[in-house]
Every structure is written in structure tokens, then in C-alpha cells.
N, C-alpha and C positions, 0 to 999 in steps of 0.2 A: 587501097594502096595509093591511088592518085591523091586522095585527100591527105594522106600521111606525107607524101612528097611535097605537096603545096604547103602544108603546115610547117615542115622543116625549113622549106625555103623562106617562108615568111619570117620564122623565128630568127633564122641566121641574118636576114636583111634587117630585122629590127635591132639585133645585136650591133651590127655594123653601124646603123644609124645612130644608135645610143653611144657608141664609141666616138664617133665623129663629133656629135654634139658635146660629149663631155670634154673632148680635147679643145673645143672652140669656146665654150661658155661656162663650164664648171671648173673652179679653181681647185683641181685635185692633184695638179703636179707636185706641189710642195709636200702635201701629205703623203703621196706615193713615194717621193724621194726619201722622206724621213723614215718611212716603213722599209724601204730598201736598205737604207743605212743600218737599221736595226738588224735586219737579216744578214748583212754582210759582217756585222759584229758577231753573229752567232756562228759564222763560218760553216762547216760541213753539217752542222746540226740543223740548219734552217730547212733544207730540202728534206732532211730526215723527219723533222717534226711536221712539215707539211704533208708528207706522205702518211704519216700516222693519223693525222686529222682526216685525211681522205679515206683511209681504211675504216676508221670509226664511223665516218658519215655513211659509207656505203653499207656497212653492216647494219646500220640503223635506218636504212631505207630513205636516206636523204639523197636526192638527186645530185649527181656529181658534175653536172655540166658547168655550174658556176665555179666550182673549185678547179675544174680543168682550164677554164678561160683565165682564172686567177694565176695558175702555175705559169702560163704563157706570159702574162704580164710581169710576174715577179722573177722568174728564172730564164726567160727566153725560150726559143724554139727547141733547141737541142736538149738542155737541162730539163726545161719543162715537160718535154714529151717522156723523157726518162723517168722523171719523178712520177708522173701520172700513169705511165705504162706499168712501172713496178707496183704502184699502189693499187691500181685497179685489178691487176692480175692477183695480187695478194688478197684483195677483197674477195674476189671470185673464188679463190682457192679455200680461204677460211670459211666462207659461207657454205661451200660445197662440203667441206669436212664436218661442219657443224651439223648440217641436214643428214649427212650419212651416219654420223656416229653419236651425236650428242642430243639432237632435238628432232629426230626423225618423225615422231608422232605428231608434233606441232606442224612440221613442214607438210606431212601428209594431209593434215586437215586443210592447209592453204591450197595444196595441190587439187583437192576435190572441188574447190571453188573455181578452179581455172579449167574451163572446157577444152582448152587447147592441149593441156598436159598429157592426156592419154595418147593423142597423136604424136607429140614430140616424144614421149617415152618409147612408142613403138618404132618411130623413125631412128631414134638413137640406138635402139637394140639392133636394128638392121644395118644402119650405116655408120654408127659410131661417131668418132670425133668429126667427120665431115659435116654432119648436121649441126653440131655445136659451132663449128666455124662459120657456117652459112648463117645461122641464127644470130651470131654475134655481128656479122656484117649487116644483116637486115632483120633486126629483133622484132619478132611477133609477141614477145613477152618482155616486159620492162627488165632492164639490166639487173637491179637489185633484187628483184623477185626471182628472176631466172637462175641467179647464183645459187639460191637454196634449192630450187626445183631440180637442178641438174644432179644434186647429190642423192636424188631418189632414183635416178636412171642407172643403167649398167655400164656407163662409159667408164673407162680407165682413168685414174687420176691424172696420170702424166699426159695422156693424150688430151684430156679436158683442159689442163693448164695451157699446154701449147696452142691448142685451137683457140681458146679464149683470147690469149695474148695476141695472136696473129689477127684474129676477127675484130678486136677492139681497136687495134692500132691505127687504121685510117681515120676513124672519127676522133681518136685522140689528137692526131696531128692537126686535124682541121680546127678543133675547138682551141687548142694551144695557139695555133697560128692567130686566131681571133684575139686572144690575149695579147699576143705580141703586137698586133695591129693597134689594139687599144692603148697599149703602153706608149707606142710611137706617137699616137694622137694626143695623149695627155701630157707627155714629157716635153714636147716641142714647144719653145717659147711663143712662136707665132704660127704653130701649127706646122706639120710636115711640108717640105717642099713638093713641088709638082712632080719631080723626079722620084722622091720617095713615096708619094701616093701611087705612081705608077708601078713601082716595084712591090709595094705591099698589096696593091689591087691585083696585080698579075699573079703574085704568089697565092693569095687567097683564092682567086678564080681557079688556078690550077689545082690547088689541093681540094677545093670543092667539087671540081669536075671528076678527079679521080675517085673521091668518096662517093659521088653519085653513080659513077659507072660501076663501082664494085657493088653498091647496094643493088643496082638493077640486075647485075649478073647473079648476085645471090638470090634474089627474088625469083628470077627465071629458073635457077636451079631447085628452088623450093617448090615451084609450081608442081613438080613431079611428086612432092610429098604431100599427104593429106593433113597439112598444117593450118590452112587458111580459114577453115570453118570455125564457128564459135567465138566467143569473146574471151579475151585474156583476163 
């Protein structure tokens, strides 16, 4: 768990450093502006198409972190969070339904290769949606894989959807905010002012702090469940 927290912190730090360097040394501002103009010409269809791309990527096991950061850069904090939150929840719901009704045998074969799934299944039967929410906050199984695995459990669909949405929201806001910060870094002609950096940094630190606190709280709650053993 400590190694995972260090890895996540290093990854976030690397993304921030890359955004800063891009803003200072890489001439991406004009390309991003042109792309944004194209999106504005598409009107309401731009976030819809982006969300559909996100759903397709998630169903095909493509990691969504880059697309989440991209949503922040293209649509801003509020709209970007809305787009990703709806898309990730839709992805989770569709994968759940596929596993439960269309491809159960294939998903069961995948579950047998996951040592943690038996423990997760037992915990979900006993605690229901609460375990789903905790695992979304502090995932012991990768997001794209767990979407299908939950379809094999006894959790109610409505409870699963609500718990997944709430559990994924803190990380969504964090990564969208990274995209917002990157957009500010690349679009400013001479880089963001000192005041802008302070505001961006304070917002990012506050968002990251909340995400870390929620993750730790979820891990403490999961300590009571037999989920930590084995390999995902």
C-alpha cells in the first residue's frame, strides 16, 4: 500500500512537471487553440463525442487517466468533471451489464485468474454497495477490470451505479484539475503569472489532499475486509 501511494505521488509529480515544461518549452499552445476552436464549432456534440470515446476506451481496457486529464484541458474543471464522471459511470454500468447478461462465461474465466475476486465477492454479498464504494476510492483491482468483475457479484445494479459514481468522483476531479493546470501552462504566452501559479498550485494541492485523505479512509475501512491478500 505504501509503495502504491509513493507510485501515485511520483506519477502525479511527473505529470505536473511535464505540464510545466510543456508550457515553457513546447510550442503546443497554437495547436491546442486550433483544436479548441474545432471543438467549439461542434457545439454540444464535442463533449458528447469525447464522452463516447471515453466509454469505448474503458470497455476495451484502455486506461482512462490520459483522457481524464485531456477533458480538463479541453473543457475546464466543471464541464470536464461532468463529462468524465458521466462517461466513467456509463462505462462501469455497461461493463457490469455485459458481464451479468452477455459475456458471463468469459468474465468468469477472467475472475478465476484474480485471486482477490473471491474475497471481493464475499465482501459484496455481506456489505453490498459499501464495499463497491470503498474499492472505487481505494481500488485493489484496476478500474477497467473491476467493472466487469462486479457484474458477477450479487450487488444491485442501482446501488452499484451510485456507489461507483460517488467513489470515482474524487480521483476524477483530481485528474481533471491536472488538465486544467496543463491548459493554463500551455496557453499563457509567457507562462502563468505568479498569482496564477499560486492559485493553480493551491487548488491542485487541496484537491490532491482530499483525494489522499479519502483513499486512506477507504483503506482503513477495507482493513476489516479480507481483500488485501493475493494478487489482482
